[in-house]
C-alpha positions in Angstrom: 85.3 1.8 5.3 86.2 5.1 3.6 85.1 5.1 0.0 88.1 7.2 -1.2 90.8 4.5 -0.6 88.5 1.9 -2.1 88.1 4.0 -5.3 91.8 4.4 -5.6 92.3 0.7 -5.3 89.7 0.0 -7.9 91.4 2.4 -10.3 94.8 0.8 -9.7 93.3 -2.7 -10.3 91.7 -1.4 -13.5 95.0 0.1 -14.7 96.9 -3.2 -14.0 94.3 -5.1 -16.0 94.8 -2.8 -19.0 98.6 -3.2 -18.7 98.5 -7.0 -18.5 98.6 -8.9 -21.8 95.3 -10.4 -22.9 94.9 -14.2 -22.8 96.0 -16.0 -26.0 93.2 -16.3 -28.5 92.7 -18.3 -31.7 90.1 -15.8 -33.0 90.3 -15.6 -36.8 92.6 -18.6 -37.2 90.2 -20.0 -39.8 90.0 -16.8 -41.8 93.5 -16.8 -43.4 96.4 -19.2 -44.2 99.3 -17.0 -43.0 99.8 -15.1 -39.7 102.2 -13.1 -37.6 102.4 -13.9 -33.9 101.9 -10.9 -31.7 102.7 -12.0 -28.2 102.0 -8.6 -26.6 98.4 -9.0 -27.9 98.1 -12.7 -27.4 96.8 -13.3 -30.9 97.7 -14.1 -34.5 97.6 -11.3 -37.0 96.2 -12.5 -40.3 98.3 -11.8 -43.4 95.9 -11.9 -46.4 98.7 -12.0 -49.0 102.1 -13.5 -48.5 104.9 -11.9 -50.6 106.6 -14.8 -52.1 108.4 -16.0 -55.3 106.9 -19.1 -56.8 109.0 -22.1 -55.7 109.2 -23.3 -59.3 111.1 -20.1 -60.3 113.9 -20.7 -57.8 117.0 -22.0 -59.6 120.1 -23.7 -58.3 118.3 -25.2 -55.3 116.5 -28.2 -57.0 117.5 -30.7 -54.3 116.7 -28.4 -51.4 113.3 -27.5 -53.0 112.3 -31.1 -53.5 113.4 -32.2 -50.0 111.5 -29.3 -48.3 108.4 -29.8 -50.5 108.3 -33.5 -49.7 108.6 -32.8 -46.0 105.9 -30.1 -46.1 103.6 -32.4 -48.1 104.0 -35.2 -45.6 103.1 -32.8 -42.8 100.1 -31.5 -44.6 98.9 -35.1 -45.0 99.3 -35.8 -41.3 102.4 -38.0 -41.8 105.6 -37.7 -39.8 107.7 -34.7 -40.8 110.9 -33.0 -39.5 111.7 -29.5 -38.3 113.9 -27.9 -40.9 116.9 -25.6 -40.8 117.7 -23.8 -44.1 121.2 -22.3 -43.7 123.9 -20.8 -45.8 124.7 -17.9 -48.1 122.5 -14.9 -47.9 120.2 -14.1 -50.8 120.0 -17.7 -52.1 116.3 -18.3 -51.6 116.1 -19.8 -48.1 113.0 -17.8 -46.9 111.6 -17.7 -50.4 111.7 -21.5 -50.5 109.8 -21.7 -47.2 107.1 -19.4 -48.4 107.0 -21.0 -51.8 106.6 -24.5 -50.3 103.7 -23.2 -48.1 102.0 -21.7 -51.2 102.4 -24.9 -53.2 101.1 -27.2 -50.5 97.9 -25.1 -50.3 97.1 -25.1 -54.0 94.1 -27.0 -55.3 94.4 -28.1 -58.9 97.2 -25.6 -59.4 95.4 -22.6 -58.0 95.5 -21.0 -54.5 92.8 -22.2 -52.2 90.2 -20.0 -50.6 91.4 -18.0 -47.6 91.4 -20.1 -44.5 91.0 -23.3 -46.4 94.6 -24.3 -46.8 95.9 -27.5 -45.4 98.7 -25.7 -43.6 98.9 -22.3 -42.0 102.1 -20.4 -41.9 102.9 -18.5 -38.7 105.9 -16.1 -38.6 107.5 -15.6 -35.2 110.2 -13.0 -34.7 113.6 -13.9 -33.2 113.0 -11.7 -30.2 109.7 -13.4 -29.4 111.1 -17.0 -29.1 110.7 -16.8 -25.3 106.9 -16.9 -25.9 107.0 -20.1 -27.9 105.5 -22.3 -25.1 102.6 -19.9 -24.9 102.1 -20.0 -28.6 102.3 -23.8 -28.8 99.9 -24.2 -26.0 97.4 -22.1 -28.0 98.0 -23.8 -31.3 97.7 -27.3 -29.7 94.0 -26.5 -29.3 93.4 -25.9 -33.0 92.4 -28.6 -35.5 94.6 -26.8 -38.1 98.2 -27.6 -39.0 100.8 -24.9 -38.6 104.3 -24.2 -39.7 106.1 -21.8 -37.4 108.6 -19.8 -39.4 111.5 -17.8 -37.9 113.6 -16.0 -40.5 117.3 -15.1 -40.0 117.6 -17.0 -36.8 120.9 -16.7 -34.8 122.1 -16.1 -31.3 124.9 -14.0 -30.0 124.9 -15.7 -26.6 123.2 -18.5 -24.8 120.1 -16.8 -23.5 116.7 -17.8 -22.5 115.4 -17.7 -26.1 118.1 -20.3 -27.1 117.0 -22.6 -24.3 113.3 -22.1 -25.0 113.8 -23.1 -28.6 115.8 -26.2 -27.6 113.0 -27.3 -25.3 110.3 -26.8 -27.9 112.1 -28.6 -30.8 112.9 -31.9 -29.1 112.4 -31.8 -25.4 110.1 -30.6 -22.6 107.5 -32.6 -20.9 104.7 -31.6 -23.3 106.8 -32.0 -26.4 106.0 -30.3 -29.8 102.3 -30.5 -30.7 101.6 -33.0 -33.5 100.0 -30.2 -35.5 103.0 -27.9 -35.4 106.3 -27.9 -37.4 109.2 -25.4 -37.1 111.1 -24.0 -40.1 114.0 -21.6 -39.6 116.5 -19.9 -41.9 120.0 -18.7 -40.8 123.3 -17.6 -42.3 125.0 -19.7 -39.7 125.0 -23.5 -39.7 125.0 -23.8 -35.9 123.1 -20.5 -35.3 126.0 -19.0 -33.4 129.2 -17.2 -34.5 132.2 -19.4 -34.8 134.2 -17.3 -32.4 131.6 -17.9 -29.7 131.8 -21.7 -30.0 135.7 -21.5 -30.1 135.7 -19.3 -27.0 133.6 -21.8 -25.1 135.9 -24.6 -26.1 139.0 -22.6 -25.0 137.6 -21.7 -21.5 135.7 -24.9 -20.7 137.0 -27.6 -18.4 135.8 -30.2 -20.9 136.1 -28.5 -24.4 134.2 -31.3 -26.2 131.2 -31.0 -23.8 131.1 -27.2 -24.3 131.1 -27.6 -28.1 128.4 -30.2 -27.9 126.2 -27.9 -25.9 126.6 -25.1 -28.4 125.7 -27.2 -31.5 122.9 -29.2 -29.8 120.2 -26.8 -30.9 121.0 -27.2 -34.6 121.1 -30.9 -34.1 117.4 -30.8 -33.1 116.4 -29.9 -36.7 115.7 -33.2 -38.6 116.5 -31.5 -41.9 119.6 -29.4 -42.6 119.4 -27.8 -46.1 122.5 -26.0 -47.1 122.5 -23.0 -49.6 125.8 -22.0 -51.1 127.0 -19.1 -53.2 126.0 -19.7 -56.9 128.5 -19.8 -59.8 128.0 -17.6 -62.9 126.0 -20.2 -64.9 123.5 -20.7 -62.1 123.2 -16.9 -61.6 122.4 -16.5 -65.3 119.9 -19.3 -65.2 118.1 -17.4 -62.4 118.1 -14.2 -64.5 116.8 -16.1 -67.6 114.0 -17.7 -65.5 112.8 -14.4 -64.1 113.0 -12.7 -67.4 111.1 -15.5 -69.1 108.4 -15.5 -66.5 107.8 -11.8 -67.2 108.3 -12.1 -71.0 110.8 -9.3 -71.1 111.6 -8.1 -74.6 115.4 -8.4 -74.5 117.9 -10.7 -76.3 119.7 -13.4 -74.3 123.0 -11.8 -75.1 122.0 -8.4 -73.9 120.3 -9.9 -70.8 123.3 -11.9 -69.7 125.7 -9.1 -70.3 123.7 -6.6 -68.3 123.1 -9.2 -65.5 126.8 -9.9 -65.2 127.6 -6.2 -65.0 124.9 -5.7 -62.4 126.4 -8.6 -60.3 129.8 -6.9 -60.4 128.3 -3.6 -59.1 126.6 -5.6 -56.2 129.8 -7.4 -55.3 128.4 -10.9 -55.7 125.9 -13.3 -57.3 122.8 -14.7 -55.6 119.1 -15.2 -56.2 118.3 -11.9 -54.5 120.7 -10.1 -56.8 119.2 -11.7 -59.8 115.7 -10.7 -58.7 116.7 -7.1 -58.0 118.3 -6.9 -61.4 115.1 -8.1 -63.0 113.0 -5.6 -61.0 115.2 -2.8 -62.3 115.3 -4.1 -65.9 111.5 -4.5 -65.9 111.0 -0.9 -64.9 113.6 0.3 -67.4 112.1 -1.6 -70.4 108.5 -0.5 -69.4 109.5 3.2 -69.3 111.2 3.0 -72.6 108.2 1.9 -74.5 
């Protein structure tokens, strides 16, 4: 056989191998307690330091915080626990609470544990990567560690394959969700889809009630629904006071609350995010004036 065609075929095969994604790998899973899922590389990218606000500093969400902490603690101890959906107003601490609960459950005597020694590892998955969930779960099922999969700002504009993949993972499929994996998600939408999409389905369906049930069935598969609502003025000021106290800012309460209220007006609303952004600006201003 002519060696020239054979050489060409070998180069084509080699190129195809380079283009194909590597097999999923758990390499390094015991070196950190937080990761980002990279499906194109088939691995978990370690995150040495998770940017989070301590859960104890989050104000106006006491009930939500306690519920999520209890659920996370149960999971860390190997007890039954529910997938959780944190939904509601933007900037009210949904993602901060997930990251804060993860940090608290991994503390030992009030201090962060050594890297890779936490009882629960946090794995962030992007909305556009949900179709790879079965592949990720098959890999995590092989690990002795416990994992919380976290998808921030989850929503769908249409019923696509990602929507169906997540439905199957949460509460269906022949394999089921691995015992060592829990799913936490945040969303500004209670049912993960815009209201007009659900209403359109109801209007055009032969059986409107069945169409609506199909659309909300995904959110129903989260055992915990934790709602976050816009905060009133007094709660907003409590947030500001808590952040200012934690940083020991040299400012009177009267001046602090007056400036915080003015800041909220310029931002067009009040939320935990707005309070934190105000404190960031105030901290820099007070430090530069010394």
